[in-house]
C-alpha positions in Angstrom: 5.0 23.2 -21.6 2.4 23.3 -19.0 1.3 26.3 -17.3 2.2 26.9 -13.5 -1.6 26.0 -12.5 -1.7 23.1 -14.4 2.2 22.3 -13.1 0.5 22.8 -9.4 -3.0 20.3 -9.4 -0.6 17.8 -11.2 2.2 17.4 -8.9 -0.5 18.0 -6.0 -2.4 15.0 -7.8 0.6 12.8 -8.2 1.6 13.5 -4.3 -1.5 13.0 -2.7 -1.6 9.4 -5.1 1.4 8.2 -2.5 0.0 9.7 0.7 1.3 12.7 0.7 0.1 15.5 3.0 0.2 19.0 -0.2 -0.8 21.7 2.0 -0.6 25.4 0.3 1.2 28.5 2.5 2.5 31.9 2.0 5.4 32.6 3.6 7.7 30.5 5.9 6.0 31.6 8.7 3.5 30.1 8.4 5.7 27.1 7.3 6.7 27.2 10.7 3.5 27.5 12.5 1.9 24.5 10.5 5.6 22.7 12.3 4.6 23.6 15.6 0.5 22.5 15.5 0.9 18.9 14.1 4.3 18.0 17.0 2.2 20.0 19.1 -0.9 17.6 18.2 1.1 13.7 17.6 1.7 11.9 19.6 6.0 12.0 21.6 8.3 10.1 19.1 8.0 5.8 19.0 10.6 5.4 16.9 12.4 4.3 20.4 12.2 0.8 21.2 10.6 0.2 24.9 12.6 -0.7 27.7 14.1 2.7 28.6 12.2 2.0 32.2 14.5 -1.8 32.5 18.0 -1.1 33.3 19.9 -0.7 30.9 24.3 -0.6 29.9 25.4 3.0 29.7 25.0 4.1 26.2 21.6 2.5 25.7 20.4 4.9 28.7 22.2 7.7 27.2 19.6 7.2 23.7 16.4 6.7 25.9 17.9 10.3 27.6 17.6 11.9 24.2 13.8 11.5 24.2 13.4 13.3 27.0 11.8 15.7 24.9 9.8 16.4 21.0 12.3 17.4 18.4 12.2 19.2 15.3 15.2 19.2 13.0 15.4 22.0 10.7 19.5 21.3 9.7 19.0 23.6 5.9 18.0 27.4 7.7 19.7 30.5 8.1 19.9 30.8 11.9 17.5 34.0 11.5 15.5 31.1 10.3 16.0 29.0 12.8 15.3 31.3 15.4 11.5 32.6 13.8 10.9 28.8 14.1 12.5 28.1 17.8 9.9 31.2 18.3 7.2 30.0 16.4 7.4 26.8 19.4 8.2 28.9 22.2 7.0 28.0 25.3 5.8 24.2 24.2 8.5 22.0 25.9 10.0 21.3 22.2 13.7 20.8 21.4 14.6 22.9 18.0 18.3 20.9 16.9 20.2 21.7 13.6 23.8 20.2 14.2 24.4 17.2 16.5 21.5 14.9 15.0 23.6 12.2 15.2 22.6 11.9 18.9 19.0 11.9 18.5 18.7 9.0 16.9 16.4 7.1 19.4 13.9 9.2 17.7 13.5 12.5 15.9 9.7 13.8 15.5 9.5 16.4 12.7 12.1 17.0 10.3 11.9 20.4 8.7 13.5 21.1 4.7 12.9 23.7 2.3 14.0 21.4 -1.2 15.2 22.6 -4.6 13.3 20.7 -7.0 9.9 19.6 -7.3 8.7 17.4 -10.5 4.4 17.8 -12.1 5.0 14.7 -13.6 5.4 12.4 -10.3 5.4 14.1 -7.3 9.1 13.6 -6.0 10.7 16.4 -4.2 14.4 16.6 -5.3 16.9 17.6 -2.3 20.2 18.6 -2.4 21.8 16.1 0.4 25.6 16.3 1.1 24.7 17.4 4.6 25.2 14.5 6.7 22.2 16.5 9.2 20.0 16.7 6.4 20.3 13.4 5.6 19.4 12.5 8.8 16.9 15.0 9.4 14.6 13.5 6.4 15.3 9.7 7.5 15.0 9.0 11.1 12.0 11.7 11.6 8.4 10.2 12.1 7.0 13.4 9.7 9.5 14.9 7.6 7.8 17.8 6.3 8.7 19.8 3.0 8.5 23.2 2.0 8.7 23.4 -1.9 8.9 27.0 -3.7 6.8 26.9 -6.5 9.5 28.6 -9.0 10.9 25.4 -7.9 8.7 23.4 -10.0 9.4 21.8 -13.0 7.1 19.8 -15.5 9.5 16.2 -15.7 12.5 15.2 -15.1 14.6 16.6 -18.1 13.7 19.9 -16.8 17.0 19.0 -14.1 19.2 18.3 -16.6 21.7 20.8 -15.9 21.5 21.2 -12.2 21.9 17.3 -11.6 24.7 17.5 -14.5 26.4 20.0 -12.0 25.7 18.4 -9.0 26.8 14.9 -9.9 30.4 16.7 -10.9 31.1 18.2 -7.7 31.4 15.2 -6.0 30.8 14.1 -3.7 27.0 14.3 -4.1 23.9 13.5 -1.9 20.9 14.3 -4.1 17.7 12.7 -2.9 15.0 12.2 -5.1 11.7 11.9 -2.2 8.3 10.4 -3.7 5.9 9.7 -1.1 6.2 8.4 2.7 9.1 5.3 2.8 7.2 1.8 2.4 8.1 -0.9 1.8 6.0 -4.7 1.1 9.3 -6.7 1.0 7.3 -8.7 4.2 4.6 -10.6 2.6 4.4 -8.6 0.4 2.0 -6.5 2.8 2.6 -2.7 1.9 4.0 -1.3 5.4 4.8 2.4 5.5 7.6 4.2 8.0 9.6 1.0 7.7 13.2 2.7 6.4 12.3 6.7 7.1 9.2 8.6 7.5 5.7 7.8 8.6 3.9 10.8 7.2 5.5 13.3 4.4 3.6 17.0 4.1 4.4 18.9 1.3 4.2 22.5 1.7 3.2 24.8 -1.4 5.0 28.1 -1.2 4.2 31.0 -3.3 7.5 32.3 -2.7 7.0 34.7 -5.8 
């Protein structure tokens, strides 16, 4: 079994090889500040198709109106932590949401999660996603910011056997394995990022213990 420092270095190497941005943090508060900072620096979400200035049907116009602000979605946080995230972004003009993500399919700028495990051998994140809100937060955002507690970093997928068996028997189940930003080469074998999910994946390594 590799020691913790080796696991962290291996995870970082593998995650960065698939375009993830890996950054250490010392607390969830620092993670919240990171989220606010990258949201402030990025352009407003571009997932919404152009044409909102044209005459549209009522449903299409309603969709356009959901993208008047930059949106940060953090459905998995407790009310106390969600309030702390909102406080970190106070005065920035961002909209913070925990539910109702179906009403924001025109584009979510940042999806924020605290994942269940990380796998060093492939730089993969493991996230229990039974909640539709969690799935949407990680799939329709432009940037996914995921906090990985280092106490949950494992060497290989075999180390998750008990966790996965428990998850798969508690049906219905949806456990996501996330490795890097969304990518595809289906179109003329040209690699494209962000086609089926986030354009960017930021992994914050949290020294929680």
